[in-house]
C-alpha positions, 0 to 999 in steps of 0.5 A, a space after each residue: 065988913 069987919 077990919 082986923 081991929 074989929 075981929 079981936 073979940 070974936 071968932 073969925 069966919 072963913 071969909 075974914 080969915 082968907 082976907 087976912 091971910 096976906 097980912 098974916 104972912 107979911 107979919 102985919 097983924 096984931 098978936 091978938 088977931 094973929 092968934 085968932 087967925 091961927 086958932 081958926 086955921 087949927 080948926 078949918 081945913 079949907 082955910 089951911 088949904 088957902 094958907 098953904 096955896 098962898 105960901 106956895 105961890 109966894 115962895 114960887 114968885 119970890 124964889 123964881 127967876 123971870 122967864 126968858 124973853 120970847 125969841 124975836 120972830 122974823 117978819 114975813 112980808 
């Protein structure tokens, strides 16, 4: 398995791109790896769909309120 540091000089595969998406969204990739990831996303509709889903999931998670606690049920004896 290649790490973010080892993919700088080569094209990213879809598997590598998907593994790096969270780091990309967090801004934790080096400029070179982030650039390579963006180039892959420009050419790969499937990986763009994964990125879009991750962005929507994070937006929903971080911008939503916790669901209300369930109502207490009366015990039946």
